[in-house]
C-alpha positions as CSV (number, residue, x, y, z in Angstrom):
1,X,-8.2,-4.3,-20.1
2,X,-5.4,-4.1,-18.1
3,X,-7.3,-1.5,-15.1
4,X,-10.0,-3.2,-14.4
5,X,-8.8,-5.1,-11.2
6,X,-7.3,-1.7,-9.8
7,X,-10.0,-1.0,-7.4
8,X,-10.2,-4.4,-6.1
9,X,-6.5,-4.3,-5.7
10,X,-6.6,-1.3,-3.6
11,X,-9.7,-2.4,-1.4
12,X,-8.1,-5.8,-0.6
13,X,-4.6,-3.5,0.4
14,X,-6.9,-1.5,2.5
15,X,-8.5,-3.9,4.3
16,X,-5.8,-6.3,5.0
17,X,-3.6,-2.8,6.5
18,X,-7.0,-2.5,8.5
19,X,-7.2,-5.9,9.6
20,X,-3.5,-6.2,10.6
21,X,-3.1,-6.3,14.3
22,X,0.6,-5.4,14.5
23,X,0.1,-2.1,12.2
24,X,-3.0,-1.4,14.5
25,X,-0.7,-1.0,17.7
26,X,1.3,1.3,15.9
27,X,-0.9,3.6,14.0
28,X,-4.3,2.9,15.6
29,X,-7.2,3.1,12.9
30,X,-4.9,6.0,11.2
31,X,-5.2,3.9,8.0
32,X,-6.6,6.2,5.1
33,X,-7.5,5.7,1.4
34,X,-8.4,9.2,1.5
35,X,-6.9,11.6,3.7
36,X,-9.2,13.5,5.7
37,X,-9.4,17.2,5.4
38,X,-7.5,17.8,8.6
39,X,-4.3,16.0,8.7
40,X,-4.2,13.3,11.6
41,X,-2.0,13.8,14.7
42,X,1.0,10.7,15.0
43,X,2.0,8.1,12.7
44,X,-0.6,7.3,10.2
45,X,-0.3,5.4,7.0
46,X,-2.1,6.6,3.4
47,X,-2.4,4.8,0.5
48,X,-0.9,6.4,-2.8
49,X,-0.4,6.5,-6.4
50,X,-0.8,3.6,-8.5
51,X,1.0,2.9,-11.9
52,X,-0.7,0.1,-14.2
53,X,1.2,-1.7,-16.9
54,X,-0.7,-4.3,-19.3
55,X,0.9,-7.8,-18.5
56,X,-1.1,-10.1,-20.4
57,X,-0.3,-13.0,-22.6
58,X,-1.4,-15.4,-24.9
59,X,-3.0,-17.5,-22.1
60,X,-4.7,-14.6,-20.8
61,X,-5.2,-10.9,-19.5
62,X,-3.0,-9.6,-16.8
63,X,-1.6,-6.1,-15.3
64,X,1.5,-5.0,-13.4
65,X,0.3,-2.5,-10.3
66,X,3.3,-0.7,-9.1
67,X,1.5,1.3,-6.1
68,X,2.9,3.5,-3.2
69,X,1.8,3.2,0.2
70,X,3.2,6.0,2.7
71,X,3.8,6.0,6.6
72,X,3.6,9.5,7.9
73,X,4.6,11.2,11.0
74,X,3.1,14.9,11.9
75,X,5.0,17.6,12.9
76,X,4.3,17.4,16.7
77,X,5.9,13.7,16.9
78,X,8.7,13.7,18.6
79,X,9.9,10.2,17.8
80,X,12.1,10.9,14.8
81,X,12.1,8.1,12.3
82,X,11.8,5.2,14.9
83,X,8.0,5.0,15.1
84,X,7.6,5.8,11.2
85,X,10.2,2.9,10.3
86,X,8.2,0.4,12.7
87,X,5.2,0.9,11.1
88,X,6.4,1.0,7.6
89,X,8.0,-2.6,8.6
90,X,4.4,-3.8,9.9
91,X,3.3,-2.4,6.2
92,X,5.0,-4.7,4.3
93,X,4.6,-7.6,6.6
94,X,1.1,-7.1,6.4
95,X,1.1,-7.2,2.5
96,X,3.9,-9.5,2.1
97,X,2.1,-12.2,4.1
98,X,-1.4,-11.0,3.8
99,X,-2.7,-13.5,1.2
100,X,-4.9,-10.7,-0.5
101,X,-8.2,-12.1,-2.1
102,X,-9.5,-9.7,-5.1
103,X,-13.0,-9.6,-6.1
104,X,-11.9,-8.9,-9.8
105,X,-8.8,-11.1,-10.9
106,X,-6.5,-13.2,-9.1
107,X,-3.3,-11.9,-7.5
108,X,-0.8,-13.9,-9.0
109,X,2.0,-12.1,-6.6
110,X,2.9,-9.1,-4.5
111,X,6.2,-7.9,-3.8
112,X,7.9,-5.0,-2.1
113,X,10.2,-2.9,-4.4
114,X,11.8,0.0,-2.7
115,X,11.1,2.5,0.1
116,X,12.4,6.0,0.7
117,X,12.7,7.5,4.0
118,X,12.7,11.2,4.3
119,X,11.9,14.5,6.3
120,X,8.8,16.0,5.6
121,X,6.6,19.3,6.6
122,X,9.9,21.3,7.0
123,X,11.9,19.0,8.5
124,X,9.6,18.6,11.6
125,X,7.6,15.4,10.1
126,X,8.7,12.0,8.6
127,X,7.8,10.0,6.0
128,X,8.6,6.6,4.4
129,X,7.2,5.8,0.9
130,X,7.2,2.4,-0.1
131,X,6.8,1.0,-3.6
132,X,5.4,-2.5,-4.0
133,X,4.5,-4.5,-7.0
134,X,1.2,-6.5,-7.8
135,X,1.0,-9.0,-10.4
136,X,-2.6,-9.7,-11.5
137,X,-4.2,-12.3,-13.5
138,X,-7.4,-11.2,-15.3
139,X,-8.5,-14.6,-16.2
140,X,-8.0,-17.1,-19.9
141,X,-8.6,-15.6,-23.3
142,X,-11.3,-17.1,-25.0
143,X,-10.5,-18.4,-28.6
């Protein structure tokens, strides 16, 4: 089953971002797995959608997870793209250098794939959506 490590990956990503000191300096504790009812002020990070594809082979199960992490600023933030892009760079470093440990499966690799920066909230806010790819091995097949 290719989706079985999805929750473990999400938890590891969230913990890595929360524990990263450089990102903490930029956004404090404004890192969300589920957005609060009232959008936070200032620059914040949110875990986003995920697409999972079967990636097993003859030696064992596996999955490819393409997921999005977004960095957003509120409409009251007057810093333009600079603070959002700085936080986005910190997210990339935290995930690529974090050595994530999963409770289910083994993370074979994690890569930055792409990013898209744009205005949000009618032009007053900013956002950067980053796509990452994770390859997870799920264990050896038993004959």
